[in-house]
N, C-alpha and C positions, 0 to 999 in steps of 0.2 A: 495718933495724925498731929505731924507740925503744923503748926498756925504761921501764914506768913501775911504780909498784907498786897505782896504782887506777886505774881509770876510769871515770870517773862520766857516766851518760847524765841530764840535765837540770839546767838550773843556774835554776828558781825557788828560792824560799827553802829550800828542803828541801837540793837539790843545791847550792846557794851555800853553807850554813852549814857542810856536812859535808866539801863542796871546802877551806873553811878550816880546818878543824879538821886533816883531815887533812897540810894542807899545813903544818899548823903541829907538826905533828908530825914533821916532816923526810921526811914520804912524797914518793916521787914521785907528781904527782895531774895526768892530760889529763882534761878535761871538754869533751863532746861538748854543744852545745844548739843548738837550732833556735831562735831568737824570733820569739814569735808576741806579740801583740798582748792577746790573750783568753784568757791562763792563766791559772788561780786568785791565783797569787802578783803579776800585776802589774795585777789589777783591782783585790783586796783593798784596803782600806783601813787594812789593819795593827793592829787595835783588839787590845787586851792584856787582858781582862776577867776579872777573880776571882769577880766573879759572875753567874749569868744565868740567862734564861730566868725563867716567870711566878711560877715559883717559888724564886726566890732563891737558888739552890743553889749552891754553891760550884763554880768550877770542879774537873775532876780534877787531882787532885796539882799543887793549885795552888801550893803551898808550897815544892815540890820543881821546878817549871817555873819560875814567873813570875819570882821573884828572880833565879836565872842569868839569864834572858830580859831583864830590864832592865839587869841589869849587861853584857853581850855587848854588848846593842847601843849605850850609852853608851861601853864602850871601843872600838866600831868606828867612831860616832861621831867621836871623839877623833881615830883611828887615822887617819881619811881628811879629816880636818879640816874635815867638814860635819855638821849638827844633823838626821840622820835622824830620832830618834827623840826624844820629847816625853812628857816624864814626867806626865801631866795626868791633875786627879782627873775620876772618871766617876760624875755623877749620873742614878742611876737613879731614874724618875721616875715615882713611885706613879699608877697610870690610874684608882683607886677609893680611896674609905674601907675598903672589904674591903682590897684589897691593905698599904694603911698599917698596918692593924689585923694582919693576916697575919705582916709582918714583923715588929712590935712583939710578938708573942709568941714570936716563937722569937730575938729578939735576947737574950731572960736565958742562955742555953744557950751565946751567941758559936759560933754555929756555921760562923762565917765567919773564923774564926780569924785574927781581927785586920785583916782586907783589908776591913770596912765601919767608917771612921773618926766617922762621925756620920748618924745618922737626925735627919730633920724631920718632925715633923709638920704646921704651918703653911704656908699656901701661901709658896714662893718665886717673892721679887720678883728677877729678874734680868732683862735688858732683852731684851724680845721671849719670854720664856720661859713656859707654859703648865705651872702645876705647882700648879694650887689644892687639891692632898692631899699636899703634900708630896713628899719624895722620900729615898734614902739615897745616902749619899756613899761613895764606894770608892777605898780608896787601891790601890799596890800595880802598878795597869795604866800604861797611856797606850797610846800610837799610834806607829807605824812607818811611816814613808815608803817602800814597800815597793820599789815603781815607778821611785826614785829609787837607792835603796840597791842594787839590784843591778843601776842602768845603770853606775854606780860600779863595781862588782866587775868587772863585767865589761869595763869598761876597762884595768882594771888586767890580768884576766887575758887578754885580746889583745896587751895590750901586754908582759906577761911569756912569751908561748906557751902558756900552764896551759892555755887556751880556746878551742876552735874552733867558732864560730857556722854548724853544718852538721847537714845531716841524718845522721842516724846510722845505717843499715843493720841492723838483727838478723841477719839473714840471712848475713852475713859476718864474722859473728864465729866463729871456728873454736875450740875447746879445743884442747891439744897436752900435756896430762900434768902440765906445771910450770904449767900459766895461761892465757893465751888469745891469739890472734890477732887483728888486723883488717888485713885487707890495704887498703881503701880508704886508710885511714888511714898504715901503712904501721907499725903501732907493735903491740906486745906489752903487756901486762899481767898481774901474778897476781892483782888481782881486779876483777871490775866489779860497781859499785852500782848499779840503776836508782831511779833519782829522778822518774820520769816525772809524779809525780801519778797523775790518771786517764788520763794516754797509757799508762799500763804494762800496762794490759786491749786494747791493741791489738798490743803484742808476745807474741811467741811463747813468753815462759817465763811469767807472775804471771796469766794467766785464770781461771786453776781460785781464785784467792782470792775473797770475799765483797767486791771492790772496786767499789761504784755509783758512778757520774759523777751527780753535784747540778750543776746549774745556777743559781748567783744572779746576779742582777742590783743595778746600784750605779746610783747618780745623783749627778752633780755638779751644787749646786745654787749660786745667789750668793744671799744673805738676807743685805741690806746691815743694819746695827744689830743683830744676833744675838749674844749674848754669845758670844762663842771661847775663855774660860778655862777651860772642860771640855769634856767629853764629854757629849754628850748619849745616855741611853737609854731608850728605854719603847716596846717594838712595835718599833722600827728605832734604829740609832744613828746618833748625826750627830757626824762627826769634823770637827774644823778643818781648813781647806786650809791651802796656805802663803799663798795670796792673804787678806789682808782683806776681811771679809763670802762667802769661797769655802768649800762643807763639802763634804762627801761624805757619802750617807744612804745607808745597805741595811740589809739585805741579805734578796734572795728567795732561795726554795730552790722549785727546779721539781726532778720525780725522772721520767726516762724515760719514755715517749719523748718528747722534745723537741721543739716547734714549728719547723718547717721554716723558716714565716717568720714574724717577731718582730711582735708586734703592740704593742700599748701598754699591755696589763696590767699589765708591771709597773712601766711608770713610774705609772699612775695609786697604785696602792697604795702604792709610796714615797711618792709626794707627799702622799696620805693622811694615811700615817706622820709626815710630817711636818708638816702641818697640825695632828695633834693637839699640837704640840709648840712651836710657834709660832704667837703670832697677827700676823706679821709677813708683809709678802708677798715670794716667792719667784721665783726665774725657775730654771728646769731649763737648764744650760747644755752636759752632757754625760749620755750613756747609756750603761756599757759591762755587759758582759755574760761571764762565766768558769766552767769547771768545774771542779769541788770533787771531791778523790777520798773519797767517804762509804765510811767502815766498818762495816758488820754495826752492829757493839756499839760504836762510835762509839769506837772506841781504834787509834791508829797502826798500822800494817806495817812493824817491824823483824826483819831476821833472814837467814837462807840460806836460798837453795831446799832441800828436802828433799833431792834429788839430783842436784845440781851442785855442788858446794862453794866452785867460784870465784865464783858469782853470789851477791847480795844485794840486798834490797830494802829503802830508807829513804822511806815513804809513808804513804798515807793519813791524813795530819793533817786531812780536812778545811777545817774555816773556822780551823782553832785551830795552823795552824805558826808561823806566828811565834812564839807563846808557848811551842811545844812545840822548835822543833825544833833549840833550843842546846843545851838538856840531852839532849838522846834522839842529837843527832850525837855527843856526848860519850861517849855509851853504847855507841855502835853501833862507835866506834871504838876503845873497852877490849875490846867481844867480838871484834873483827874478827883486832884484836891476839892474842887468847889471855889477856885481862888483866884481865875482867869480864864480866858477863854482865845479858841484855836482863832487865828484869821481865817476869816471867810476860805481867804483861796487855797488851805490846804486841808482843812474841815471835812472829813469822808463825807460830811452831811450833805455836799453838794450831789453828790448822786444817790443820795436812799431811793431816788425818785426810780433805779433803778431796780432794786429790790423789791424780790417777788416771793419771799418769804421763802422758811425750810420746806 
């Protein structure tokens, strides 16, 4: 059998970033991943947004997570020789004069810690843009080409042998006292980390956590003439694509039970939101859906299983995986090495009381 320090299950943005973090520290890492086009990471537009929602609230721990994430993806792009991350401004368009006044009233206290660069109260004149009440320009965020980045990392992983693209069977994982053995792959590992997103619920070890699958749809649209120098945000995000005139619009949020037959409800909803941001004609050229791993308190889930010391979870990122994964992967690596602690609000130990045993 081949020995590893860490066996990771899943190579979405969480698993990919954690694998790179652990390998960068000199650990022997093996990743199992079953490539699927409908995973949350592969569908995501990769938006990193410091101020979100109708209340213009600063994203949770923005100062501690966004700057490290930006630096991480910039360094990774340089390492791989391809521009995966775009440090673009985000224009949060006001939907009404009331929204504008609400943000102005809060601006004196600067609750956004420098992430709001400018507030415009006059109509914003940009090609194709509908912003009669102005908007707020956000800095410190951007967008990541997640699917392309994962494909590039997977290509390197296959070539180097640390990534196996095949279905992982939890039933064949056996603890032997000092670690675990996985017979189908003829491997042993000191520790296993589940990075399967919402898929963790289908396994035998983490179904007790308040992790709920949440389905989201995005549209790929062609909007010739729409200014692509920024990300637009008002009820939906509009993220520039690689090709001129191409954008990704998202996203919807659907809770279980999911419809077995997909209708055009999501497309109508997102197209309606886009029509509220541009007066230009557009064409829907694609629609994709993925399932996010949402948590009751909207905080990630990191840390060890309550009774299996060889098993940990790295997940529950919801729609914030791109922003949070770099900082929290480093934190989990420190924790597993015994050289650091997890933030209490992400440590899955906060839910140990829900665990009823095997």
